[in-house]
The first five atom37 places (N, CA, C, CB, O) and aatype in JSON, in Angstrom:
{
  "aatype": [12, 16, 13, 19, 19, 10, 18, 0, 18, 7, 9, 10, 14, 7, 19, 13, 0, 10, 14, 0, 7, 17, 7, 3, 19, 0, 9, 7, 9, 16, 0, 14, 13, 19, 0, 9, 18, 10, 0, 7, 2, 0, 6, 1, 11, 0, 15, 18, 11, 10, 10, 7, 12, 10, 3, 10, 19, 16, 0, 19, 16, 10, 7, 19, 10, 0, 15, 14, 0, 14, 19, 7, 9, 10, 7, 8, 7, 19, 16, 16, 6, 0, 12, 16, 10, 10, 14, 10, 15, 19, 9, 14, 16, 13, 0, 19, 14, 10, 10, 10, 9, 10, 8, 9, 9, 15, 9, 0, 5, 0, 9, 1, 7, 1, 0, 18, 0, 7, 12, 5, 15, 15, 14, 0, 9, 15, 7, 0, 5, 9, 7],
  "atom_mask": [
    [1, 1, 1, 1, 1],
    [1, 1, 1, 1, 1],
    [1, 1, 1, 1, 1],
    [1, 1, 1, 1, 1],
    [1, 1, 1, 1, 1],
    [1, 1, 1, 1, 1],
    [1, 1, 1, 1, 1],
    [1, 1, 1, 1, 1],
    [1, 1, 1, 1, 1],
    [1, 1, 1, 0, 1],
    [1, 1, 1, 1, 1],
    [1, 1, 1, 1, 1],
    [1, 1, 1, 1, 1],
    [1, 1, 1, 0, 1],
    [1, 1, 1, 1, 1],
    [1, 1, 1, 1, 1],
    [1, 1, 1, 1, 1],
    [1, 1, 1, 1, 1],
    [1, 1, 1, 1, 1],
    [1, 1, 1, 1, 1],
    [1, 1, 1, 0, 1],
    [1, 1, 1, 1, 1],
    [1, 1, 1, 0, 1],
    [1, 1, 1, 1, 1],
    [1, 1, 1, 1, 1],
    [1, 1, 1, 1, 1],
    [1, 1, 1, 1, 1],
    [1, 1, 1, 0, 1],
    [1, 1, 1, 1, 1],
    [1, 1, 1, 1, 1],
    [1, 1, 1, 1, 1],
    [1, 1, 1, 1, 1],
    [1, 1, 1, 1, 1],
    [1, 1, 1, 1, 1],
    [1, 1, 1, 1, 1],
    [1, 1, 1, 1, 1],
    [1, 1, 1, 1, 1],
    [1, 1, 1, 1, 1],
    [1, 1, 1, 1, 1],
    [1, 1, 1, 0, 1],
    [1, 1, 1, 1, 1],
    [1, 1, 1, 1, 1],
    [1, 1, 1, 1, 1],
    [1, 1, 1, 1, 1],
    [1, 1, 1, 1, 1],
    [1, 1, 1, 1, 1],
    [1, 1, 1, 1, 1],
    [1, 1, 1, 1, 1],
    [1, 1, 1, 1, 1],
    [1, 1, 1, 1, 1],
    [1, 1, 1, 1, 1],
    [1, 1, 1, 0, 1],
    [1, 1, 1, 1, 1],
    [1, 1, 1, 1, 1],
    [1, 1, 1, 1, 1],
    [1, 1, 1, 1, 1],
    [1, 1, 1, 1, 1],
    [1, 1, 1, 1, 1],
    [1, 1, 1, 1, 1],
    [1, 1, 1, 1, 1],
    [1, 1, 1, 1, 1],
    [1, 1, 1, 1, 1],
    [1, 1, 1, 0, 1],
    [1, 1, 1, 1, 1],
    [1, 1, 1, 1, 1],
    [1, 1, 1, 1, 1],
    [1, 1, 1, 1, 1],
    [1, 1, 1, 1, 1],
    [1, 1, 1, 1, 1],
    [1, 1, 1, 1, 1],
    [1, 1, 1, 1, 1],
    [1, 1, 1, 0, 1],
    [1, 1, 1, 1, 1],
    [1, 1, 1, 1, 1],
    [1, 1, 1, 0, 1],
    [1, 1, 1, 1, 1],
    [1, 1, 1, 0, 1],
    [1, 1, 1, 1, 1],
    [1, 1, 1, 1, 1],
    [1, 1, 1, 1, 1],
    [1, 1, 1, 1, 1],
    [1, 1, 1, 1, 1],
    [1, 1, 1, 1, 1],
    [1, 1, 1, 1, 1],
    [1, 1, 1, 1, 1],
    [1, 1, 1, 1, 1],
    [1, 1, 1, 1, 1],
    [1, 1, 1, 1, 1],
    [1, 1, 1, 1, 1],
    [1, 1, 1, 1, 1],
    [1, 1, 1, 1, 1],
    [1, 1, 1, 1, 1],
    [1, 1, 1, 1, 1],
    [1, 1, 1, 1, 1],
    [1, 1, 1, 1, 1],
    [1, 1, 1, 1, 1],
    [1, 1, 1, 1, 1],
    [1, 1, 1, 1, 1],
    [1, 1, 1, 1, 1],
    [1, 1, 1, 1, 1],
    [1, 1, 1, 1, 1],
    [1, 1, 1, 1, 1],
    [1, 1, 1, 1, 1],
    [1, 1, 1, 1, 1],
    [1, 1, 1, 1, 1],
    [1, 1, 1, 1, 1],
    [1, 1, 1, 1, 1],
    [1, 1, 1, 1, 1],
    [1, 1, 1, 1, 1],
    [1, 1, 1, 1, 1],
    [1, 1, 1, 1, 1],
    [1, 1, 1, 1, 1],
    [1, 1, 1, 0, 1],
    [1, 1, 1, 1, 1],
    [1, 1, 1, 1, 1],
    [1, 1, 1, 1, 1],
    [1, 1, 1, 1, 1],
    [1, 1, 1, 0, 1],
    [1, 1, 1, 1, 1],
    [1, 1, 1, 1, 1],
    [1, 1, 1, 1, 1],
    [1, 1, 1, 1, 1],
    [1, 1, 1, 1, 1],
    [1, 1, 1, 1, 1],
    [1, 1, 1, 1, 1],
    [1, 1, 1, 1, 1],
    [1, 1, 1, 0, 1],
    [1, 1, 1, 1, 1],
    [1, 1, 1, 1, 1],
    [1, 1, 1, 1, 1],
    [1, 1, 1, 0, 1]
  ],
  "atom_positions": [
    [[125.92, 91.39, 122.18], [126.56, 90.11, 122.0], [127.07, 89.57, 123.33], [127.69, 90.23, 121.0], [127.18, 88.36, 123.51]],
    [[127.37, 90.47, 124.25], [127.86, 90.06, 125.57], [126.83, 89.2, 126.28], [128.2, 91.29, 126.42], [127.17, 88.22, 126.93]],
    [[125.56, 89.59, 126.15], [124.5, 88.81, 126.8], [124.44, 87.39, 126.26], [123.15, 89.5, 126.62], [124.22, 86.44, 127.01]],
    [[124.63, 87.23, 124.95], [124.6, 85.9, 124.33], [125.76, 85.06, 124.86], [124.66, 86.01, 122.78], [125.59, 83.87, 125.14]],
    [[126.93, 85.66, 124.98], [128.09, 84.94, 125.52], [127.85, 84.54, 126.97], [129.37, 85.81, 125.41], [128.17, 83.42, 127.38]],
    [[127.28, 85.46, 127.75], [126.98, 85.14, 129.15], [125.92, 84.06, 129.26], [126.52, 86.41, 129.9], [125.94, 83.26, 130.19]],
    [[125.0, 84.02, 128.33], [124.02, 82.93, 128.28], [124.73, 81.6, 127.99], [122.94, 83.2, 127.21], [124.42, 80.58, 128.62]],
    [[125.66, 81.61, 127.05], [126.39, 80.39, 126.69], [127.17, 79.83, 127.88], [127.35, 80.67, 125.54], [127.35, 78.62, 127.99]],
    [[127.62, 80.7, 128.77], [128.34, 80.26, 129.97], [127.41, 79.98, 131.15], [129.36, 81.3, 130.36], [127.88, 79.63, 132.23]],
    [[126.12, 80.12, 130.95], [125.16, 79.84, 132.01], [125.05, 80.91, 133.07], [0.0, 0.0, 0.0], [124.58, 80.64, 134.18]],
    [[125.47, 82.13, 132.75], [125.43, 83.22, 133.72], [124.11, 83.98, 133.63], [126.6, 84.18, 133.49], [123.61, 84.43, 134.66]],
    [[123.55, 84.12, 132.45], [122.26, 84.79, 132.25], [121.27, 83.83, 131.62], [122.43, 86.06, 131.37], [121.66, 82.94, 130.86]],
    [[119.98, 83.98, 131.93], [118.97, 83.09, 131.34], [118.71, 83.43, 129.88], [117.67, 83.17, 132.13], [118.77, 84.6, 129.48]],
    [[118.42, 82.41, 129.1], [118.17, 82.61, 127.67], [116.96, 83.47, 127.39], [0.0, 0.0, 0.0], [116.93, 84.19, 126.39]],
    [[115.94, 83.41, 128.26], [114.72, 84.18, 128.03], [115.02, 85.69, 128.02], [113.68, 83.86, 129.11], [114.29, 86.46, 127.4]],
    [[116.07, 86.09, 128.69], [116.5, 87.49, 128.69], [117.66, 87.72, 127.71], [116.92, 87.92, 130.09], [117.6, 88.62, 126.88]],
    [[118.69, 86.9, 127.81], [119.94, 87.15, 127.1], [119.81, 87.04, 125.59], [120.99, 86.21, 127.58], [120.41, 87.83, 124.86]],
    [[119.06, 86.08, 125.11], [118.98, 85.89, 123.66], [118.23, 87.02, 122.96], [118.31, 84.58, 123.36], [118.76, 87.57, 121.99]],
    [[117.02, 87.38, 123.4], [116.38, 88.52, 122.72], [117.15, 89.84, 122.9], [114.96, 88.7, 123.24], [117.26, 90.62, 121.96]],
    [[117.67, 90.06, 124.11], [118.41, 91.31, 124.35], [119.71, 91.34, 123.54], [118.72, 91.46, 125.86], [120.02, 92.36, 122.92]],
    [[120.45, 90.26, 123.56], [121.73, 90.22, 122.85], [121.57, 90.28, 121.35], [0.0, 0.0, 0.0], [122.23, 91.08, 120.68]],
    [[120.7, 89.43, 120.79], [120.52, 89.42, 119.34], [119.8, 90.67, 118.86], [119.75, 88.16, 118.9], [120.02, 91.12, 117.73]],
    [[118.93, 91.24, 119.69], [118.29, 92.51, 119.33], [119.31, 93.63, 119.2], [0.0, 0.0, 0.0], [119.26, 94.42, 118.26]],
    [[120.25, 93.68, 120.14], [121.33, 94.67, 120.07], [122.18, 94.46, 118.82], [122.22, 94.59, 121.32], [122.55, 95.42, 118.14]],
    [[122.48, 93.22, 118.51], [123.29, 92.92, 117.33], [122.54, 93.35, 116.06], [123.62, 91.4, 117.26], [123.13, 93.97, 115.17]],
    [[121.25, 93.03, 115.99], [120.46, 93.39, 114.8], [120.39, 94.89, 114.61], [119.05, 92.82, 114.9], [120.57, 95.39, 113.5]],
    [[120.12, 95.63, 115.68], [120.05, 97.09, 115.59], [121.42, 97.66, 115.22], [119.55, 97.7, 116.92], [121.51, 98.56, 114.39]],
    [[122.47, 97.14, 115.84], [123.82, 97.64, 115.56], [124.3, 97.38, 114.14], [0.0, 0.0, 0.0], [124.9, 98.25, 113.52]],
    [[124.03, 96.18, 113.63], [124.47, 95.84, 112.28], [123.69, 96.63, 111.23], [124.32, 94.33, 112.03], [124.26, 97.08, 110.24]],
    [[122.4, 96.79, 111.44], [121.58, 97.47, 110.44], [121.67, 98.99, 110.52], [120.14, 97.05, 110.58], [121.3, 99.67, 109.57]],
    [[122.15, 99.53, 111.63], [122.16, 100.99, 111.81], [122.86, 101.76, 110.69], [122.82, 101.31, 113.12], [122.28, 102.73, 110.2]],
    [[124.07, 101.39, 110.27], [124.71, 102.18, 109.2], [123.93, 102.14, 107.88], [126.13, 101.67, 108.97], [123.82, 103.15, 107.19]],
    [[123.4, 100.97, 107.55], [122.65, 100.85, 106.29], [121.34, 101.63, 106.36], [122.37, 99.37, 105.99], [120.93, 102.27, 105.39]],
    [[120.7, 101.56, 107.5], [119.45, 102.29, 107.68], [119.73, 103.79, 107.68], [118.75, 101.86, 109.01], [118.94, 104.57, 107.13]],
    [[120.83, 104.21, 108.28], [121.18, 105.64, 108.3], [121.36, 106.18, 106.89], [122.46, 105.86, 109.13], [120.91, 107.29, 106.58]],
    [[122.0, 105.41, 106.03], [122.19, 105.83, 104.64], [120.84, 105.9, 103.93], [123.14, 104.86, 103.88], [120.56, 106.86, 103.21]],
    [[120.01, 104.89, 104.15], [118.7, 104.83, 103.51], [117.78, 105.97, 103.98], [118.04, 103.48, 103.79], [117.0, 106.51, 103.2]],
    [[117.89, 106.32, 105.25], [116.98, 107.31, 105.83], [117.5, 108.74, 105.74], [116.71, 106.97, 107.25], [116.82, 109.66, 106.19]],
    [[118.67, 108.94, 105.18], [119.25, 110.28, 105.14], [118.26, 111.27, 104.55], [120.55, 110.28, 104.3], [117.79, 111.12, 103.42]],
    [[117.94, 112.28, 105.35], [117.05, 113.33, 104.91], [115.57, 113.05, 105.12], [0.0, 0.0, 0.0], [114.75, 113.92, 104.82]],
    [[115.19, 111.88, 105.62], [113.79, 111.57, 105.84], [113.54, 111.47, 107.34], [113.38, 110.25, 105.11], [113.76, 110.41, 107.94]],
    [[113.09, 112.56, 107.94], [112.93, 112.65, 109.39], [111.88, 111.68, 109.91], [112.56, 114.06, 109.78], [112.05, 111.12, 111.0]],
    [[110.82, 111.47, 109.18], [109.75, 110.59, 109.65], [110.24, 109.14, 109.76], [108.54, 110.67, 108.7], [109.94, 108.46, 110.74]],
    [[110.98, 108.69, 108.76], [111.51, 107.34, 108.81], [112.59, 107.2, 109.88], [112.08, 106.94, 107.45], [112.7, 106.15, 110.52]],
    [[113.38, 108.25, 110.09], [114.4, 108.22, 111.13], [113.75, 108.01, 112.49], [115.23, 109.51, 111.13], [114.23, 107.22, 113.3]],
    [[112.65, 108.72, 112.73], [111.96, 108.6, 114.01], [111.44, 107.18, 114.21], [110.81, 109.6, 114.1], [111.51, 106.65, 115.32]],
    [[110.91, 106.57, 113.15], [110.38, 105.22, 113.3], [111.5, 104.22, 113.57], [109.61, 104.82, 112.04], [111.3, 103.27, 114.32]],
    [[112.67, 104.42, 112.99], [113.79, 103.53, 113.27], [114.27, 103.7, 114.7], [114.95, 103.79, 112.3], [114.64, 102.73, 115.36]],
    [[114.26, 104.92, 115.19], [114.63, 105.18, 116.58], [113.66, 104.48, 117.52], [114.67, 106.69, 116.88], [114.05, 104.0, 118.59]],
    [[112.39, 104.42, 117.13], [111.41, 103.71, 117.94], [111.73, 102.22, 118.02], [109.99, 103.92, 117.38], [111.49, 101.59, 119.05]],
    [[112.28, 101.64, 116.95], [112.71, 100.24, 117.0], [113.84, 100.05, 118.01], [113.16, 99.76, 115.6], [113.86, 99.07, 118.75]],
    [[114.77, 100.99, 118.04], [115.85, 100.94, 119.02], [115.32, 101.04, 120.44], [0.0, 0.0, 0.0], [115.79, 100.34, 121.34]],
    [[114.34, 101.92, 120.64], [113.73, 102.05, 121.96], [112.97, 100.78, 122.33], [112.78, 103.26, 121.99], [113.01, 100.35, 123.49]],
    [[112.3, 100.18, 121.37], [111.58, 98.94, 121.63], [112.55, 97.83, 122.06], [110.79, 98.5, 120.37], [112.23, 97.04, 122.94]],
    [[113.72, 97.78, 121.44], [114.73, 96.8, 121.82], [115.16, 97.02, 123.27], [115.96, 96.89, 120.89], [115.29, 96.06, 124.03]],
    [[115.37, 98.27, 123.67], [115.76, 98.58, 125.05], [114.65, 98.2, 126.03], [116.1, 100.06, 125.18], [114.92, 97.59, 127.06]],
    [[113.43, 98.58, 125.72], [112.31, 98.3, 126.61], [112.08, 96.8, 126.74], [111.03, 98.99, 126.11], [111.81, 96.3, 127.83]],
    [[112.19, 96.08, 125.63], [112.04, 94.62, 125.66], [113.1, 93.98, 126.55], [112.12, 94.04, 124.24], [112.8, 93.1, 127.36]],
    [[114.34, 94.41, 126.4], [115.43, 93.85, 127.21], [115.2, 94.12, 128.7], [116.78, 94.44, 126.76], [115.39, 93.23, 129.52]],
    [[114.82, 95.33, 129.04], [114.58, 95.66, 130.45], [113.42, 94.85, 131.0], [114.31, 97.18, 130.62], [113.49, 94.32, 132.11]],
    [[112.34, 94.75, 130.23], [111.17, 93.99, 130.68], [111.52, 92.52, 130.91], [110.04, 94.1, 129.66], [111.18, 91.96, 131.95]],
    [[112.21, 91.91, 129.96], [112.6, 90.52, 130.12], [113.6, 90.34, 131.26], [113.2, 89.98, 128.82], [113.58, 89.33, 131.96]],
    [[114.46, 91.32, 131.45], [115.41, 91.27, 132.56], [114.71, 91.27, 133.91], [0.0, 0.0, 0.0], [115.1, 90.54, 134.82]],
    [[113.68, 92.1, 134.04], [112.93, 92.15, 135.29], [112.14, 90.85, 135.48], [111.96, 93.37, 135.3], [112.11, 90.3, 136.58]],
    [[111.52, 90.36, 134.41], [110.74, 89.13, 134.53], [111.6, 87.91, 134.83], [109.96, 88.89, 133.24], [111.11, 86.94, 135.42]],
    [[112.85, 87.95, 134.44], [113.76, 86.82, 134.71], [114.6, 87.04, 135.96], [114.68, 86.6, 133.51], [115.54, 86.28, 136.22]],
    [[114.28, 88.08, 136.73], [115.03, 88.35, 137.95], [114.63, 87.36, 139.05], [114.8, 89.81, 138.42], [113.63, 86.66, 138.94]],
    [[115.44, 87.32, 140.12], [115.08, 86.41, 141.21], [113.74, 86.78, 141.83], [116.17, 86.43, 142.29], [113.32, 87.94, 141.76]],
    [[113.05, 85.81, 142.43], [111.77, 86.05, 143.09], [111.95, 87.13, 144.15], [111.2, 84.73, 143.73], [113.06, 87.25, 144.67]],
    [[110.97, 87.89, 144.5], [109.55, 87.8, 144.2], [109.12, 88.48, 142.9], [108.78, 88.37, 145.32], [107.98, 88.28, 142.47]],
    [[109.98, 89.28, 142.27], [109.58, 90.0, 141.06], [109.54, 89.08, 139.85], [110.53, 91.17, 140.79], [108.56, 89.06, 139.11]],
    [[110.59, 88.32, 139.66], [110.72, 87.51, 138.46], [109.73, 86.37, 138.39], [0.0, 0.0, 0.0], [109.48, 85.67, 139.37]],
    [[109.15, 86.2, 137.2], [108.23, 85.1, 137.0], [108.76, 84.11, 135.97], [106.86, 85.62, 136.57], [108.2, 83.02, 135.8]],
    [[109.83, 84.48, 135.27], [110.39, 83.61, 134.23], [111.63, 82.86, 134.69], [110.72, 84.42, 133.02], [112.09, 81.96, 133.99]],
    [[112.15, 83.21, 135.84], [113.41, 82.62, 136.29], [113.22, 81.22, 136.87], [0.0, 0.0, 0.0], [112.57, 81.06, 137.9]],
    [[113.77, 80.25, 136.21], [113.78, 78.88, 136.71], [115.23, 78.41, 136.72], [112.88, 77.93, 135.82], [115.71, 77.86, 135.73]],
    [[115.91, 78.63, 137.81], [117.32, 78.28, 137.89], [118.19, 79.5, 137.67], [0.0, 0.0, 0.0], [118.49, 80.23, 138.62]],
    [[118.6, 79.74, 136.43], [119.45, 80.88, 136.1], [118.59, 82.14, 136.04], [120.21, 80.65, 134.75], [117.55, 82.15, 135.38]],
    [[119.01, 83.18, 136.73], [118.27, 84.45, 136.74], [119.18, 85.57, 136.26], [117.72, 84.77, 138.15], [120.34, 85.34, 135.89]],
    [[118.65, 86.78, 136.27], [119.43, 87.96, 135.86], [120.16, 88.59, 137.04], [118.51, 88.99, 135.21], [120.52, 89.76, 136.99]],
    [[120.37, 87.84, 138.09], [121.05, 88.36, 139.28], [122.43, 88.92, 138.93], [121.17, 87.28, 140.34], [122.9, 89.85, 139.59]],
    [[123.1, 88.36, 137.93], [124.42, 88.86, 137.52], [124.35, 90.31, 137.06], [124.99, 87.98, 136.38], [125.36, 91.02, 137.11]],
    [[123.18, 90.76, 136.63], [123.03, 92.15, 136.18], [123.03, 93.13, 137.35], [121.73, 92.3, 135.38], [123.05, 94.34, 137.14]],
    [[123.01, 92.63, 138.59], [123.05, 93.5, 139.76], [124.47, 93.74, 140.26], [122.21, 92.92, 140.87], [124.67, 94.5, 141.21]],
    [[125.45, 93.09, 139.63], [126.84, 93.22, 140.04], [127.65, 93.97, 138.99], [127.46, 91.82, 140.29], [127.36, 93.89, 137.79]],
    [[128.67, 94.7, 139.46], [129.55, 95.38, 138.52], [130.32, 94.35, 137.71], [130.52, 96.33, 139.25], [130.66, 93.31, 138.27]],
    [[130.61, 94.57, 136.49], [130.35, 95.74, 135.65], [128.98, 95.7, 134.96], [131.43, 95.87, 134.62], [128.57, 96.71, 134.38]],
    [[128.28, 94.58, 135.01], [127.0, 94.49, 134.29], [125.95, 95.42, 134.84], [126.49, 93.08, 134.34], [125.05, 95.82, 134.1]],
    [[126.01, 95.79, 136.1], [124.99, 96.66, 136.69], [125.0, 98.05, 136.07], [125.2, 96.77, 138.2], [124.02, 98.79, 136.18]],
    [[126.09, 98.42, 135.42], [126.17, 99.72, 134.75], [125.18, 99.78, 133.57], [127.62, 99.99, 134.25], [124.69, 100.86, 133.24]],
    [[124.9, 98.65, 132.97], [124.01, 98.63, 131.79], [122.6, 99.08, 132.16], [123.96, 97.24, 131.17], [122.11, 100.04, 131.56]],
    [[121.92, 98.42, 133.12], [120.54, 98.85, 133.41], [120.46, 100.16, 134.19], [119.84, 97.78, 134.18], [119.45, 100.86, 134.1]],
    [[121.5, 100.5, 134.96], [121.4, 101.7, 135.78], [121.87, 102.97, 135.08], [122.2, 101.51, 137.03], [121.43, 104.07, 135.44]],
    [[122.74, 102.85, 134.11], [123.29, 104.03, 133.44], [123.07, 104.01, 131.93], [124.76, 104.16, 133.73], [122.53, 104.96, 131.36]],
    [[123.48, 102.93, 131.27], [123.46, 102.89, 129.81], [122.04, 102.91, 129.24], [124.18, 101.65, 129.32], [121.77, 103.67, 128.31]],
    [[121.15, 102.11, 129.79], [119.78, 102.05, 129.24], [119.07, 103.4, 129.4], [118.97, 100.95, 129.94], [118.51, 103.9, 128.42]],
    [[119.07, 104.03, 130.59], [118.42, 105.34, 130.67], [119.05, 106.38, 129.75], [118.48, 105.85, 132.1], [118.35, 107.18, 129.12]],
    [[120.38, 106.37, 129.65], [121.07, 107.32, 128.77], [120.65, 107.1, 127.32], [122.59, 107.18, 128.91], [120.36, 108.06, 126.6]],
    [[120.62, 105.85, 126.88], [120.24, 105.55, 125.5], [118.78, 105.91, 125.23], [120.47, 104.07, 125.18], [118.45, 106.4, 124.14]],
    [[117.9, 105.68, 126.2], [116.5, 106.08, 126.01], [116.38, 107.59, 125.87], [115.64, 105.58, 127.2], [115.63, 108.09, 125.03]],
    [[117.1, 108.32, 126.7], [117.08, 109.79, 126.61], [117.61, 110.25, 125.25], [117.92, 110.41, 127.75], [117.03, 111.14, 124.63]],
    [[118.7, 109.65, 124.79], [119.27, 110.03, 123.49], [118.3, 109.71, 122.34], [120.61, 109.31, 123.26], [118.2, 110.47, 121.39]],
    [[117.6, 108.58, 122.43], [116.61, 108.24, 121.41], [115.47, 109.27, 121.41], [116.05, 106.83, 121.66], [115.02, 109.7, 120.34]],
    [[115.0, 109.64, 122.59], [113.91, 110.63, 122.68], [114.36, 111.97, 122.12], [113.45, 110.79, 124.14], [113.6, 112.61, 121.38]],
    [[115.56, 112.39, 122.45], [116.09, 113.65, 121.92], [116.2, 113.58, 120.4], [117.46, 113.97, 122.54], [115.85, 114.53, 119.7]],
    [[116.68, 112.47, 119.9], [116.83, 112.29, 118.46], [115.48, 112.35, 117.74], [117.51, 110.95, 118.16], [115.36, 112.98, 116.69]],
    [[114.48, 111.7, 118.31], [113.14, 111.75, 117.71], [112.59, 113.17, 117.75], [112.19, 110.78, 118.44], [112.02, 113.64, 116.77]],
    [[112.77, 113.85, 118.88], [112.3, 115.23, 119.0], [112.99, 116.14, 117.98], [112.54, 115.75, 120.43], [112.34, 117.01, 117.39]],
    [[114.28, 115.95, 117.77], [114.99, 116.76, 116.79], [114.53, 116.46, 115.37], [116.49, 116.52, 116.9], [114.44, 117.36, 114.54]],
    [[114.23, 115.19, 115.09], [113.74, 114.83, 113.76], [112.39, 115.48, 113.5], [113.64, 113.3, 113.61], [112.14, 116.0, 112.41]],
    [[111.52, 115.45, 114.49], [110.19, 116.07, 114.34], [110.33, 117.58, 114.23], [109.28, 115.71, 115.53], [109.67, 118.21, 113.41]],
    [[111.19, 118.15, 115.06], [111.41, 119.6, 115.03], [112.01, 120.02, 113.69], [112.34, 120.04, 116.18], [111.63, 121.05, 113.13]],
    [[112.95, 119.21, 113.18], [113.56, 119.53, 111.89], [112.55, 119.48, 110.76], [0.0, 0.0, 0.0], [112.6, 120.31, 109.85]],
    [[111.63, 118.52, 110.82], [110.58, 118.43, 109.8], [109.66, 119.64, 109.87], [109.78, 117.13, 109.97], [109.27, 120.19, 108.84]],
    [[109.31, 120.06, 111.08], [108.45, 121.22, 111.25], [109.16, 122.48, 110.75], [108.04, 121.39, 112.72], [108.54, 123.34, 110.11]],
    [[110.46, 122.59, 111.04], [111.24, 123.74, 110.59], [111.32, 123.76, 109.07], [112.65, 123.71, 111.2], [111.2, 124.82, 108.45]],
    [[111.52, 122.6, 108.46], [111.58, 122.53, 107.0], [110.25, 122.93, 106.38], [111.96, 121.11, 106.54], [110.22, 123.58, 105.33]],
    [[109.15, 122.56, 107.03], [107.83, 122.95, 106.54], [107.62, 124.45, 106.62], [0.0, 0.0, 0.0], [106.98, 125.05, 105.75]],
    [[108.17, 125.06, 107.67], [108.05, 126.52, 107.81], [108.87, 127.22, 106.74], [108.51, 126.98, 109.21], [108.45, 128.26, 106.24]],
    [[110.01, 126.68, 106.4], [110.88, 127.29, 105.39], [110.26, 127.22, 104.0], [112.23, 126.62, 105.38], [110.49, 128.12, 103.18]],
    [[109.49, 126.19, 103.72], [108.92, 126.04, 102.38], [107.64, 126.82, 102.19], [108.68, 124.6, 102.1], [107.21, 127.03, 101.05]],
    [[106.99, 127.25, 103.28], [105.75, 128.02, 103.14], [106.1, 129.48, 102.88], [104.86, 127.87, 104.41], [107.1, 129.99, 103.38]],
    [[105.24, 130.16, 102.1], [105.54, 131.57, 101.8], [105.43, 132.45, 103.04], [104.59, 132.09, 100.73], [104.52, 132.28, 103.85]],
    [[106.34, 133.36, 103.17], [106.34, 134.28, 104.31], [105.29, 135.35, 104.11], [107.73, 134.91, 104.49], [105.03, 135.81, 103.0]],
    [[104.69, 135.75, 105.2], [103.69, 136.81, 105.14], [104.36, 138.07, 105.68], [102.4, 136.45, 105.97], [104.85, 138.11, 106.81]],
    [[104.36, 139.08, 104.86], [104.99, 140.33, 105.29], [103.9, 141.33, 105.67], [105.91, 140.91, 104.17], [102.72, 141.13, 105.37]],
    [[104.31, 142.38, 106.32], [103.37, 143.43, 106.73], [102.69, 144.08, 105.56], [0.0, 0.0, 0.0], [101.54, 144.48, 105.69]],
    [[103.35, 144.21, 104.4], [102.77, 144.84, 103.21], [101.64, 144.0, 102.63], [103.85, 145.06, 102.17], [100.7, 144.55, 102.05]],
    [[101.72, 142.68, 102.78], [100.68, 141.82, 102.23], [99.41, 141.84, 103.08], [101.19, 140.4, 102.1], [98.32, 141.61, 102.56]],
    [[99.55, 142.11, 104.37], [98.4, 142.09, 105.27], [97.53, 143.31, 105.06], [98.85, 142.01, 106.72], [96.3, 143.18, 105.03]],
    [[98.11, 144.48, 104.91], [97.38, 145.74, 104.88], [96.8, 145.98, 103.56], [0.0, 0.0, 0.0], [96.15, 147.0, 103.35]]
  ]
}
């Protein structure tokens, strides 16, 4: 929501701030409801985590494209230069990588948990059954 407010004040460009800000709001508002719905379903949990990762990747991509020249191609006037100054610079340099790592760990745990559950439900083979 901070990005949307900064867009309203003309500090960040809409091409970056609106998708990034409203994407964060959408993921944040739906997260508790989705968590209840997905309780116990590792495959669906992983797919929801991928949506969160997609939101992060989209925001970073649009942020780079709206950056000042020579990198930015979307910046016409207002750019994402404010994201290079504290406190906003903490978001792309610390928060985004941390959140991506946490999403990856969460997906890995969901997959691992599903594999572990599959192992628990299969019959064990003992030495007496082999011989």
